[in-house]
Each structure stands twice: as C-alpha cells, then as structure tokens.
C-alpha positions as CSV (number, residue, x, y, z in Angstrom):
1,M,-0.7,-21.1,-14.5
2,K,-4.0,-20.7,-16.2
3,H,-4.0,-19.0,-19.6
4,Q,-6.6,-18.8,-22.4
5,G,-9.2,-20.1,-20.1
6,M,-12.9,-20.8,-20.6
7,K,-14.0,-17.3,-21.2
8,R,-12.0,-16.0,-24.2
9,N,-13.9,-12.7,-24.9
10,R,-13.7,-11.2,-21.4
11,P,-12.9,-7.5,-21.3
12,L,-9.3,-6.2,-20.9
13,A,-10.0,-5.3,-17.3
14,T,-13.1,-5.8,-15.1
15,L,-14.2,-4.0,-12.0
16,A,-16.4,-5.6,-9.3
17,H,-18.0,-3.0,-7.0
18,I,-19.2,-4.6,-3.8
19,D,-21.3,-2.7,-1.3
20,L,-21.1,-4.6,2.0
21,T,-23.9,-2.6,3.6
22,T,-26.5,-3.3,0.9
23,R,-24.8,-6.6,-0.2
24,K,-25.0,-5.4,-3.8
25,V,-22.4,-6.6,-6.4
26,E,-21.9,-4.9,-9.8
27,I,-19.4,-6.1,-12.4
28,S,-18.4,-3.8,-15.2
29,E,-15.7,-3.3,-17.8
30,T,-12.9,-0.9,-17.1
31,P,-13.1,1.8,-19.8
32,P,-10.2,1.3,-22.3
33,E,-9.1,4.9,-22.0
34,L,-8.5,4.4,-18.3
35,V,-6.4,1.3,-19.0
36,R,-4.3,3.4,-21.4
37,K,-3.7,6.1,-18.8
38,F,-3.1,3.9,-15.8
39,V,-2.5,0.3,-17.2
40,G,-3.6,-1.6,-14.0
41,G,-2.5,-2.4,-10.5
42,R,-1.5,0.6,-8.4
43,G,-2.4,3.0,-11.3
44,L,-6.0,2.0,-11.7
45,N,-6.3,1.6,-7.9
46,M,-5.3,5.3,-7.5
47,Y,-7.8,6.4,-10.1
48,Y,-10.6,4.7,-8.2
49,L,-9.3,6.0,-4.8
50,Y,-9.3,9.5,-6.3
51,K,-12.9,9.0,-7.6
52,Y,-14.5,7.3,-4.6
53,L,-12.7,8.8,-1.6
54,K,-14.2,12.0,-0.4
55,P,-11.6,14.3,1.3
56,G,-11.7,14.1,5.1
57,T,-13.4,10.6,5.2
58,D,-12.5,8.7,8.3
59,A,-10.5,5.6,7.4
60,F,-12.8,3.4,9.5
61,A,-15.9,4.8,7.9
62,P,-18.0,2.6,5.7
63,E,-17.5,5.1,2.8
64,N,-13.7,4.5,2.7
65,P,-13.1,2.5,-0.4
66,L,-11.0,-0.7,-0.1
67,I,-9.6,-1.7,-3.5
68,L,-7.8,-4.8,-4.6
69,G,-6.3,-4.5,-8.1
70,T,-4.2,-6.7,-10.2
71,G,-1.5,-5.6,-12.7
72,I,-2.1,-5.9,-16.4
73,L,0.3,-8.8,-16.6
74,T,-0.6,-10.5,-13.2
75,G,-1.0,-14.2,-13.6
76,T,0.1,-14.2,-17.3
77,G,3.3,-16.2,-16.8
78,A,5.5,-13.2,-17.5
79,P,8.5,-13.3,-15.2
80,S,7.6,-12.7,-11.5
81,S,4.1,-11.5,-12.5
82,S,2.4,-12.2,-9.2
83,R,1.7,-8.7,-7.8
84,H,-1.4,-6.8,-7.0
85,S,-2.1,-3.7,-4.9
86,V,-4.3,-3.1,-1.9
87,T,-5.4,0.6,-1.7
88,T,-7.5,2.6,0.7
89,K,-7.2,5.6,3.0
90,S,-4.8,4.7,5.6
91,P,-6.0,4.5,9.3
92,E,-2.3,4.8,10.3
93,S,-1.2,7.9,8.5
94,G,-4.5,9.5,7.5
95,I,-3.4,9.9,3.8
96,L,-3.5,7.5,0.9
97,G,-2.8,4.0,1.9
98,D,-1.4,1.5,-0.6
99,S,0.6,-1.7,-0.4
100,N,1.8,-4.3,-2.9
101,I,1.6,-8.1,-2.4
102,G,2.8,-11.2,-4.2
103,G,2.1,-14.8,-3.6
104,F,-0.6,-16.6,-5.6
105,F,-3.8,-14.7,-4.7
106,G,-3.6,-11.9,-7.4
107,P,-3.3,-14.4,-10.3
108,E,-6.2,-16.5,-8.9
109,M,-8.4,-13.5,-8.6
110,R,-7.9,-12.9,-12.4
111,Y,-8.5,-16.6,-13.1
112,A,-11.8,-16.2,-11.2
113,G,-12.7,-13.5,-13.7
114,V,-12.1,-10.3,-11.7
115,D,-9.3,-7.8,-12.2
116,R,-10.2,-5.4,-9.5
117,L,-12.4,-5.3,-6.4
118,L,-13.8,-2.0,-5.1
119,I,-15.3,-2.6,-1.7
120,T,-17.4,0.0,0.2
121,G,-19.8,-0.1,3.0
122,K,-19.7,-2.2,6.2
123,A,-21.2,-5.7,6.8
124,D,-23.5,-6.1,9.8
125,K,-21.5,-9.2,10.8
126,P,-18.2,-10.8,9.8
127,V,-18.2,-11.9,6.1
128,Y,-15.9,-13.0,3.4
129,L,-16.1,-12.7,-0.4
130,Y,-16.1,-15.8,-2.5
131,L,-15.0,-15.4,-6.2
132,E,-15.3,-18.2,-8.7
133,D,-15.5,-17.9,-12.5
134,G,-17.3,-14.6,-12.7
135,R,-19.5,-15.1,-9.7
136,I,-19.0,-13.1,-6.5
137,E,-20.8,-14.0,-3.2
138,I,-20.9,-12.4,0.2
139,R,-20.8,-15.2,2.7
140,D,-20.9,-15.5,6.5
141,A,-17.4,-15.5,8.1
142,Q,-18.3,-15.8,11.8
143,K,-16.8,-19.2,12.2
144,Y,-13.4,-17.9,10.9
145,W,-13.5,-14.7,13.0
146,G,-11.0,-14.6,15.8
147,T,-8.5,-16.8,14.1
148,D,-5.0,-15.8,13.0
149,C,-3.6,-16.0,9.5
150,T,-2.4,-19.6,9.2
151,E,-5.3,-21.1,11.0
152,A,-7.9,-19.1,9.1
153,T,-6.2,-19.9,5.8
154,L,-6.2,-23.6,6.6
155,R,-9.9,-23.4,7.6
156,F,-10.9,-21.7,4.4
157,K,-8.9,-24.2,2.3
158,H,-10.5,-27.1,4.1
159,D,-13.9,-25.7,3.3
160,H,-13.2,-24.6,-0.3
161,G,-10.5,-26.9,-1.5
162,A,-6.7,-26.8,-1.5
163,D,-6.6,-25.0,-4.8
164,A,-8.5,-22.0,-3.4
165,E,-6.4,-18.9,-2.7
166,V,-7.2,-16.8,0.4
167,E,-6.3,-13.2,1.2
168,L,-7.3,-12.2,4.7
169,I,-6.6,-10.5,8.0
170,G,-5.5,-11.8,11.4
171,T,-6.8,-10.8,14.7
172,A,-4.8,-7.5,14.6
173,G,-7.0,-6.5,11.6
174,E,-10.2,-7.6,13.3
175,N,-9.2,-5.5,16.3
176,K,-8.5,-2.5,14.0
177,V,-4.9,-2.1,15.0
178,R,-4.0,0.9,12.8
179,F,-1.0,-0.9,11.3
180,A,-2.6,-4.3,10.7
181,A,-1.6,-5.9,7.4
182,T,-3.5,-7.7,4.6
183,R,-2.0,-11.2,4.2
184,W,-1.6,-14.1,1.9
185,G,0.1,-17.2,3.3
186,P,2.6,-17.3,6.1
187,K,4.7,-14.3,5.0
188,D,3.4,-12.3,1.9
189,A,1.6,-9.2,3.0
190,A,0.3,-5.9,1.8
191,G,1.9,-4.8,5.0
192,R,2.1,-1.0,4.9
193,C,-0.4,1.7,5.8
194,G,-2.8,-0.4,7.9
195,T,-4.9,-1.8,5.1
196,G,-5.8,-4.8,7.2
197,A,-7.5,-2.6,9.8
198,V,-9.8,-1.3,7.1
199,W,-10.8,-4.9,6.3
200,G,-11.6,-5.2,10.0
201,A,-13.6,-2.0,10.1
202,K,-15.7,-3.4,7.2
203,N,-16.2,-6.7,9.0
204,L,-14.4,-8.4,6.0
205,K,-12.3,-11.3,7.1
206,A,-11.1,-12.7,3.7
207,V,-11.5,-12.9,0.0
208,V,-11.4,-16.5,-1.3
209,A,-10.7,-17.0,-5.1
210,R,-11.0,-20.1,-7.3
211,G,-10.9,-19.8,-11.0
212,N,-10.9,-21.6,-14.4
213,Y,-11.3,-18.6,-16.6
214,G,-7.5,-18.0,-17.1
215,V,-6.0,-14.9,-18.6
216,P,-6.4,-14.6,-22.3
217,I,-3.2,-13.9,-24.2
218,A,-3.3,-11.9,-27.4
219,Q,-0.3,-13.6,-29.1
220,P,0.5,-16.8,-27.1
221,D,3.5,-18.0,-29.0
222,K,5.2,-14.6,-29.0
223,F,4.3,-13.9,-25.4
224,F,5.6,-17.1,-24.0
225,A,8.8,-17.0,-26.2
226,K,9.5,-13.5,-24.8
227,S,8.8,-14.6,-21.2
228,V,11.2,-17.6,-21.6
229,E,13.8,-15.3,-23.1
230,L,13.5,-12.8,-20.3
231,R,13.7,-15.6,-17.7
232,H,17.0,-16.8,-19.1
233,Y,18.2,-13.2,-19.3
234,L,17.3,-12.6,-15.6
235,Q,18.8,-15.9,-14.5
236,Q,22.3,-14.6,-15.6
237,S,22.1,-12.0,-12.9
238,K,24.5,-12.5,-9.9
239,V,22.2,-10.6,-7.6
240,I,19.3,-12.8,-8.5
241,H,21.4,-15.9,-7.9
242,V,22.4,-14.8,-4.4
243,M,18.8,-13.7,-3.6
244,G,17.6,-17.1,-4.6
245,R,20.1,-18.8,-2.2
246,V,19.8,-16.6,0.9
247,G,17.1,-14.1,0.2
248,T,17.0,-10.4,1.2
249,P,19.0,-10.9,4.4
250,L,22.1,-10.4,2.3
251,L,21.2,-6.6,2.4
252,Y,21.6,-6.8,6.2
253,D,25.2,-7.8,5.7
254,V,25.8,-4.8,3.4
255,S,24.1,-2.2,5.6
256,N,25.6,-3.5,8.8
257,Y,29.1,-3.5,7.2
258,L,28.7,0.2,6.3
259,G,27.3,1.0,9.8
260,A,23.9,2.0,8.5
261,I,21.6,-0.5,10.1
262,R,18.9,0.9,12.3
263,T,19.7,-0.1,15.9
264,H,18.0,0.8,19.1
265,N,15.5,3.1,17.4
266,S,18.2,4.6,15.3
267,Q,20.3,5.8,18.2
268,A,23.0,3.5,16.9
269,T,23.8,2.3,13.4
270,S,25.6,-1.0,13.7
271,F,24.6,-4.3,15.3
272,Y,25.7,-8.0,15.7
273,D,26.6,-10.3,12.9
274,T,24.1,-12.9,14.3
275,L,21.6,-11.6,11.8
276,N,23.8,-11.9,8.8
277,A,22.4,-13.8,5.8
278,E,24.4,-17.0,6.5
279,E,23.2,-17.0,10.2
280,I,19.6,-16.7,9.1
281,H,20.1,-19.4,6.4
282,K,20.9,-22.0,9.1
283,Y,17.2,-21.9,9.9
284,V,15.9,-22.2,6.4
285,E,14.2,-25.4,5.3
286,K,13.6,-24.3,1.7
287,M,13.5,-21.3,-0.6
288,L,10.2,-20.6,-2.2
289,G,8.8,-18.3,-4.8
290,C,5.6,-16.4,-5.8
291,S,3.6,-17.2,-8.9
292,G,5.8,-17.0,-12.0
293,C,8.9,-16.2,-9.8
294,V,12.4,-16.0,-11.2
295,V,14.1,-15.2,-7.9
296,H,12.7,-17.5,-5.2
297,C,13.7,-15.2,-2.3
298,R,11.2,-16.5,0.3
299,H,12.4,-18.7,3.2
300,R,10.4,-21.4,4.8
301,N,12.0,-21.3,8.3
302,R,12.4,-24.2,10.7
303,L,10.3,-22.5,13.3
304,G,7.0,-22.9,11.4
305,G,6.8,-19.8,9.3
306,E,8.3,-18.0,6.5
307,G,11.1,-15.4,6.4
308,P,12.6,-13.3,7.8
309,E,13.2,-10.7,5.2
310,Y,15.9,-8.0,5.5
311,T,13.2,-5.6,6.7
312,S,11.8,-7.8,9.4
313,E,15.0,-9.1,10.8
314,A,16.2,-5.6,11.4
315,L,13.0,-4.0,12.5
316,V,12.2,-6.7,15.1
317,G,15.9,-7.5,15.6
318,S,18.5,-4.7,15.7
319,N,16.0,-1.9,16.0
320,I,14.5,-3.4,19.3
321,G,17.9,-4.8,20.4
322,V,17.2,-8.6,19.9
323,A,20.4,-10.3,18.6
324,D,19.6,-14.0,18.9
325,T,18.9,-15.4,15.5
326,R,16.2,-17.8,16.6
327,Q,14.5,-15.3,18.8
328,V,14.3,-12.8,15.8
329,I,12.8,-15.4,13.6
330,D,10.3,-16.3,16.2
331,L,9.2,-12.7,16.6
332,C,8.9,-12.3,12.8
333,N,6.7,-15.4,12.7
334,I,4.4,-14.0,15.5
335,V,4.1,-10.7,13.7
336,N,3.0,-12.5,10.5
337,E,0.6,-14.8,12.3
338,V,-1.3,-12.0,14.1
339,G,-1.3,-10.0,10.9
340,L,0.7,-6.9,11.8
341,D,3.0,-4.7,9.6
342,V,6.5,-5.7,10.8
343,S,8.0,-2.2,9.9
344,S,5.5,-0.3,12.0
345,T,5.5,-2.9,14.8
346,G,9.3,-2.8,15.2
347,T,9.4,1.0,14.9
348,Y,6.7,1.7,17.5
349,I,8.1,-0.8,20.0
350,A,11.6,0.7,19.7
351,W,10.1,4.2,20.0
352,A,8.2,3.2,23.2
353,I,11.4,1.7,24.7
354,E,13.3,5.0,24.1
355,L,10.5,7.0,25.5
356,Y,10.5,4.8,28.6
357,E,14.3,5.2,28.9
358,R,13.9,9.0,28.7
359,G,11.1,9.1,31.3
360,L,8.5,10.3,28.8
361,L,6.7,6.9,29.1
362,T,6.3,6.0,32.8
363,K,6.0,2.5,34.4
364,E,2.5,3.5,35.5
365,M,1.6,4.2,31.8
366,T,3.1,0.9,30.7
367,G,1.0,-1.1,33.1
368,G,4.1,-2.0,35.1
369,I,6.1,-3.3,32.1
370,D,9.7,-2.5,32.3
371,L,10.7,-1.8,28.7
372,K,14.3,-2.6,27.7
373,F,16.0,-3.1,24.4
374,G,16.8,-6.8,23.8
375,D,14.2,-8.2,26.3
376,Y,12.9,-10.9,24.1
377,E,10.2,-12.3,26.4
378,T,8.7,-8.9,27.2
379,L,8.7,-7.7,23.7
380,K,7.3,-11.0,22.4
381,Q,4.3,-10.6,24.8
382,L,4.0,-6.9,23.7
383,I,3.5,-8.0,20.1
384,Y,0.6,-10.3,21.2
385,D,-0.8,-7.4,23.3
386,I,-0.7,-5.0,20.3
387,A,-2.7,-7.4,18.2
388,A,-5.3,-8.0,21.0
389,R,-5.3,-4.3,22.0
390,R,-4.4,-5.2,25.6
391,G,-2.8,-2.7,28.1
392,L,0.2,-1.0,26.6
393,G,-0.5,-2.9,23.4
394,D,-3.8,-1.0,23.0
395,W,-1.9,2.3,23.3
396,L,0.7,1.3,20.7
397,A,-2.1,-0.1,18.4
398,E,-3.0,3.6,17.7
399,G,0.4,4.0,16.1
400,S,1.8,7.4,15.2
401,R,-1.2,9.3,16.5
402,Q,0.1,8.7,20.0
403,A,3.1,11.0,19.3
404,K,0.8,14.0,19.6
405,Q,0.1,13.1,23.3
406,F,3.6,13.7,24.5
407,P,5.4,17.0,23.7
408,G,8.8,16.2,22.2
409,S,8.1,12.4,21.8
410,E,7.6,12.9,18.0
411,D,11.3,13.7,17.7
412,Y,12.1,10.1,18.6
413,L,9.6,8.5,16.2
414,I,11.3,7.4,13.0
415,A,8.3,8.1,10.8
416,I,7.2,10.5,7.9
417,K,3.7,11.6,7.2
418,G,2.6,9.4,10.1
419,L,4.1,6.2,8.6
420,P,7.1,4.5,10.2
421,Q,10.2,4.0,8.1
422,S,10.2,0.6,6.4
423,D,13.8,0.6,5.2
424,P,16.1,-0.9,7.8
425,H,18.9,1.3,6.3
426,D,19.6,4.5,8.2
427,V,19.4,7.1,5.4
428,R,21.6,9.8,6.9
429,Y,24.5,8.3,4.9
430,L,22.6,7.9,1.6
431,K,21.2,11.3,0.6
432,G,19.2,9.9,-2.3
433,F,17.5,7.4,0.1
434,A,16.7,10.3,2.4
435,L,15.0,12.4,-0.3
436,G,13.2,9.2,-1.5
437,I,11.5,8.5,1.9
438,A,10.8,12.1,2.6
439,T,8.8,12.5,-0.7
440,S,7.2,9.0,-0.8
441,S,3.4,9.3,-1.3
442,R,2.7,6.8,1.5
443,G,5.1,8.0,4.1
444,A,8.6,6.8,5.2
445,D,8.8,4.0,2.7
446,H,11.6,2.6,0.5
447,L,9.5,0.7,-2.1
448,R,8.2,4.0,-3.7
449,S,11.6,5.2,-4.8
450,R,14.6,3.3,-3.2
451,P,17.7,4.3,-5.3
452,T,19.6,1.0,-4.4
453,L,22.3,1.7,-7.0
454,E,23.5,4.6,-4.8
455,I,25.0,2.1,-2.4
456,F,27.5,0.9,-5.0
457,D,29.1,4.3,-5.7
458,L,29.3,3.3,-9.4
459,P,31.5,5.0,-12.0
460,S,30.0,8.3,-13.3
461,E,30.1,7.2,-17.0
462,F,28.0,4.1,-16.0
463,T,25.4,6.0,-14.0
464,E,25.0,8.4,-16.9
465,Q,23.9,5.4,-19.0
466,V,21.5,4.2,-16.4
467,Y,19.8,7.6,-15.7
468,G,20.2,9.1,-19.1
469,Q,22.0,12.1,-17.9
470,P,25.0,12.9,-15.7
471,V,24.5,12.4,-11.9
472,D,26.8,12.4,-9.0
473,P,27.3,8.8,-8.0
474,N,28.7,9.6,-4.6
475,P,26.0,8.3,-2.1
476,T,26.9,11.1,0.4
477,S,26.5,13.9,-2.1
478,Y,23.4,16.0,-2.2
479,R,23.8,16.8,-5.8
480,S,21.5,15.4,-8.5
481,K,19.6,13.2,-6.1
482,A,16.3,14.6,-7.2
483,T,17.1,13.1,-10.7
484,V,17.9,9.7,-9.2
485,V,14.8,9.6,-6.9
486,T,12.5,10.7,-9.8
487,F,14.0,8.0,-12.1
488,N,13.3,5.3,-9.5
489,E,9.8,6.4,-8.4
490,T,8.7,6.6,-12.0
491,I,9.7,3.1,-13.1
492,F,8.6,1.7,-9.7
493,A,5.1,3.2,-10.2
494,A,5.0,1.7,-13.8
495,V,6.1,-1.7,-12.6
496,D,3.4,-1.6,-9.9
497,C,0.9,-1.0,-12.7
498,V,2.2,-3.9,-14.8
499,G,2.0,-6.4,-11.9
500,I,5.6,-7.5,-11.8
501,C,7.9,-7.8,-8.8
502,K,10.4,-5.0,-8.1
503,F,13.1,-7.4,-7.5
504,I,13.5,-7.9,-11.3
505,C,12.9,-4.2,-12.1
506,H,15.5,-2.0,-13.7
507,G,17.4,0.0,-10.9
508,F,16.0,-1.8,-7.8
509,N,18.8,-4.2,-7.2
510,S,20.6,-4.2,-10.6
511,P,20.8,-1.8,-13.6
512,R,20.4,-4.7,-15.9
513,N,17.0,-5.9,-14.9
514,L,13.7,-5.5,-16.8
515,N,12.9,-1.9,-18.1
516,Y,10.2,-0.1,-20.0
517,D,11.0,-1.7,-23.3
518,H,10.6,-5.2,-21.7
519,F,7.4,-4.2,-20.1
520,R,5.9,-2.7,-23.4
521,E,6.9,-5.9,-25.3
522,L,5.2,-8.2,-22.7
523,I,2.1,-6.0,-22.7
524,Y,1.8,-6.0,-26.4
525,H,2.2,-9.7,-26.9
526,G,0.0,-10.4,-23.8
527,T,-2.9,-7.9,-24.4
528,G,-2.5,-6.4,-27.9
529,L,-2.1,-2.9,-26.4
530,E,0.7,-1.0,-27.9
531,F,2.7,1.4,-25.7
532,T,5.9,3.3,-26.5
533,K,8.6,3.6,-23.9
534,E,7.7,7.2,-23.4
535,E,4.1,6.4,-22.9
536,L,4.9,3.8,-20.2
537,Y,7.2,6.4,-18.5
538,Q,4.3,8.9,-18.6
539,V,2.0,6.4,-16.9
540,G,4.5,6.3,-14.0
541,R,4.6,10.1,-13.9
542,R,0.8,10.3,-14.0
543,V,0.5,7.9,-11.1
544,V,3.0,9.8,-8.9
545,D,1.2,13.1,-9.7
546,L,-2.3,11.7,-9.0
547,E,-1.0,10.3,-5.6
548,R,0.2,13.9,-4.8
549,V,-3.2,15.3,-5.6
550,I,-5.0,12.8,-3.4
551,N,-2.6,13.5,-0.5
552,M,-3.0,17.2,-0.9
553,R,-6.8,16.8,-0.5
554,E,-5.9,15.1,2.8
555,G,-3.7,17.9,4.0
556,V,-0.2,17.0,2.8
557,T,2.0,20.0,2.2
558,R,5.7,20.8,1.6
559,A,6.2,20.6,5.4
560,S,5.1,16.9,5.2
561,D,8.1,16.1,2.9
562,T,10.6,16.0,5.7
563,L,12.7,13.6,7.8
564,P,12.6,12.5,11.4
565,A,14.3,15.1,13.6
566,R,17.0,12.6,14.5
567,Y,18.3,12.5,11.0
568,F,18.9,16.1,10.9
569,D,20.1,16.7,14.5
570,E,22.1,13.7,15.4
571,K,25.2,12.1,13.6
572,M,25.5,8.5,12.8
573,T,27.7,6.4,15.1
574,G,28.4,3.4,12.8
575,R,31.6,2.2,11.0
576,K,32.0,3.8,7.6
577,T,29.1,6.2,8.2
578,A,30.2,7.7,11.5
579,G,29.5,11.4,11.6
580,H,27.0,11.6,8.7
581,H,23.7,13.5,9.1
582,I,21.3,15.4,6.9
583,D,22.0,19.1,6.5
584,R,18.7,21.0,6.6
585,E,19.5,23.6,4.0
586,K,21.0,21.2,1.6
587,F,17.9,19.0,2.0
588,A,15.7,21.9,1.2
589,T,17.6,22.5,-2.0
590,M,17.2,18.8,-2.9
591,L,13.5,19.2,-2.3
592,D,13.3,22.3,-4.5
593,E,15.0,20.4,-7.3
594,Y,12.6,17.4,-6.9
595,Y,9.6,19.7,-7.2
596,A,11.0,21.5,-10.2
597,I,11.6,18.1,-12.0
598,H,7.9,17.2,-11.3
599,N,6.6,20.5,-12.5
600,W,5.2,21.2,-9.0
601,D,5.4,24.6,-7.5
602,K,7.7,25.5,-4.5
603,E,5.0,24.1,-2.0
604,G,4.9,20.8,-3.9
605,R,1.6,21.4,-5.7
606,P,1.1,19.9,-9.2
607,S,0.3,22.3,-12.0
608,K,-3.3,23.5,-12.6
609,E,-3.2,21.7,-15.9
610,R,-2.3,18.4,-14.3
611,V,-5.1,18.8,-11.7
612,A,-7.6,19.7,-14.5
613,E,-6.6,16.5,-16.4
614,F,-7.5,14.4,-13.4
615,E,-10.7,16.3,-12.8
616,A,-11.7,15.5,-16.4
617,L,-11.4,11.8,-16.0
618,P,-14.6,9.8,-16.3
C-alpha cells in the first residue's frame, strides 16, 4: 500500500472532469462542505449525478455522466478499504445506476492523484484514460477494442507495466448490452445497472492507473494502530473465518436448506447440493483478497477464472437449471470474461426459458433455439450470443425493456424498477428482504439494504440491542420490517461512502462487525475530519434521500416500490418455506411504515425541506 506519498499537500478530495468529446480535462478540489455532507464514494457520486444528469437524458447520450469515485478511506490500509463506486444513469432500468467494486483499482486511482472521475461526452473513436501522478491523458484504444476482459487487461499491463491497475469493459460493454458490467480482474465487477454499456456508448474501453502519490494520513501512528486493532478484532469472527475458507457459496447452503434458493426462474425454491460450498471448493486453487482485505473470500478456480460467488452460482446455476458444478463454474467464468452482469444474465435467460415453455416466446422468435432449463451447451452459447448481440442474444441484450413487448410476460420477470433481482434468495419467506428489494434505489438489489440477520431469527432482546429499539425477529413476520430495512440501508450507504467492504460492515453478515464508531475513528485518524456517530448516520440518510429525489426525476413513484407478481400470487414450494408468499395488504402497510420513518409522504416523496436542501447545494 502507498501512504504519505510524494505529494503531501494534496486536497482532501479531487475531481477530474473529462469531456471525451472535446478531450478537455479539468482537475479541481472537491469543496470541503460537500465532503462533510457526503464523505466520498457513493455519496459524492450521487451529488455529482444529481448535479450533472438532466432528467430524461438517454443513458447512451454523451450527456449522461459516468462517475468513478473512491471512498474517503479507499487505499489507506484501513480494513478491507478497497472499494469505489461507478455511477451513471442506467441503460437497463432507466433510473439511477450505481455499483460498487473492490479489487485494487480504486486504491491505485487515489495513488495516481485522483479521487473521482466525472466523464461526459463521447469519443469519436475507442479511447482509454491513463492516470499517473496527477496527470490524465486520453489515449487511443483501437488496438484493445474487441477484446474481452482478461485479454484486454493483459495487453494493457504488457504496455504499461505489471504494476498498472486496469478497469475496463469486455465485448458486452462495447456492444452496449444494457446489462454489461464494469470490470477489474477476472471476477471483481461493478456489475449492476449496465454501467459497462455506458462506457461502450462513450467509446471508453478502460481506465489505466499507476501512481506514486500515495494517500496522506493525518495521524499515521494512531491510524495504523487502530487499523491493526480492528483487523485483529474482525479476525475473531467465525463468519469471517468461514468466508475466508469457502467464500460466499456458504450462503447457498443456508438458502437451499431453507428451501429459498431461486430455481427455474423462481418457479421452485430448492435445488441440488452439487452447488454447496464444499462442492464448489473442490475446484478452488486459492483464496484471494482485495486491497487491504481481512476476509479473502475470492476464489481462483481451476477452470481459469475467479469465483463463483453465491450470487453467480445460483443465478447461472439453479435459476437456469444447471446442476453440474463444473458447468456452473464455466458459465460464471464466461459471463465474467465477456463483461456481463451475472444477476441480470441469469435472470433474463431463466425468464426467456419460462416464456418459451409457456408459448409466449416461439421457436421462430428464438431463431430455432429450443430453450430448456439445464441445457448447458445451449445456454452457454446464448451467453456468448448476448455479449455479441447475435440472434436471440440481441433480443435479450435489451433486458427488461423487452417485457413490454409481450402482454403478461412481465409477470414472469423477477425484476423491480427494471432491474433483475440480484439476491439468489427467494424473498417470499423473509419479509424484511422483500421490503428491502422493493424499495432499493437501484431496483431489485440486496446490497442496498439486505437485512441478513433476519435469517437467524435471533432473540428479541439481542435484536433490540442491534437496532436500538424493539423489533420482531421472526423473519416471516411483517411487523417492524421497515425499521430493520431502514437501519441496514443507512449504514450500507455510509459504508459505501467510506470505501470499506460490506462484508465487514455491522449488520451485513454479523452484528459484531464495524459500525459508525469504528468508521468515525478511522476517518478522524486518517483525514483529520471529525464526525460524530449521528453525523455519519445522517450522511447515510442524506444519500438515501438524494437517490430518491434523483429517481423521482426519472419517473419513480410509489407504484415502482413493489415486487414481482410471482411473489404476491404464488406460494413457495421449498422445504421449510413451503406455502409462504407476500400478502399485498400487509406489504402496503410495511411500505407505509417505511415511508413514514423516512419522512416521505404516502407516495414516497421526500419532504419539501429535504428537496430544498439539495437544490441549495453548490
């Protein structure tokens, strides 16, 4: 890690505005008042999206801003401080698009002297950005265009040195597949919302960073002592130990045991044990970590890639009916290589198979392809076809927009606000999960508010300590779920601003992970900025409210905060979850409670005072 580098007097946060049309680059200091209000990462990205995105802008238009922003602690050596956010208007959902990514690129971007890139315009030919020690250049990328993620990364490193870090798109992004991902390395991705397609629309292949500036630390001795203390504290966690050995597939075991794993497009909720963590682990060469990682949850697999994660093994495994462990890993590797979002890919393919089975999608429309759950060879080719926009793949590359072409087909698409559900867990059993994905600002997504502790049905006296007030710990109950979801979405927003991984965040996998007090101590020793616990909490609340305002400008209403029809109308078929579904009236009551806690009106609109606060920002 690079600390206290060559340039000690650099601002607390810098913004580089790059106009690809005019090839103009401007670097400026982020106003300190904005750092206090939004801290960094996702928070400052949302501020700039709010400022630069005109309502109704087409996601592929040059005017759509593409923002890469690091957290305030990214690259400092704080535990698991590798994260940065990629933010734009989503070409998939048509509302705000935002995704968080780890690896090593975010820290290297800071070492190169830039905390945030605001990219507008469109290059007249393929380009990449080169960042080194405060210098930003727009360079020709034509010789890299047409290559997928690993090959392109290797070419960039050959040309710029092994110590360069590369964030880029694969051929799916170049072809503007609406759910293309932004990628670093073989697995890490800002996968959600089609951010990679916006890179492609701008003719931007990659950003390459090399830096020697480092990240200045205000109180080095105290900062590193606190970081070491927290590492030791986190390493006592049983969950972190297990995650470090087998990774996130351990969650598949839990969900499948309950009978809550999305299977055959959520028509069933249990699948084979061939995707259990220990079965996946047979194909693991080594466990890896991101910059500053405490957990080391990443797999290097024996088939030439990384992963799979819990999300990917279920979405291109059980959800599309593929049970063979090796085949699922192969499909995950392909999705990563071409640069697609695995959650959307697996959901759209499963949706298409069900439409085909129901006769809504005909063989003539599929180009003669006979779609079946579990048909590995056909589905493998379909993934390549999506990335290349060939045949049926071209149709699927348009994503959730295609649901409008077939009356009734939308009922079978497991998506919210135009974004397929990322969580492999069928939420009909867990009412807090259901409310969380319904109200998530970017669509059906679990990383905005996933109340993991609900799964454990913890004692009420313990959950009261966690949430600061009495809540019903029963996962099947509708009571107090608005409180639980609000608690989680607020701290998750804050941690995305800080630049730390959610896996070590309080409430995500354990009630004993890092909380607001830990964050404020690290921020103070690292930057000199003093925040109280309440102030950091309010940063999270401010980000959630600003995201709501951005989405409302793009047409989001109360009606958007809903669930797939299947979750209301059909009962689960799995083991312990059999018979569960979401009651519409009780769901509406949860939504009312959620809005009330946020000080939003019955239609989900933030208060006039909050909107005025945002309008007054510089």
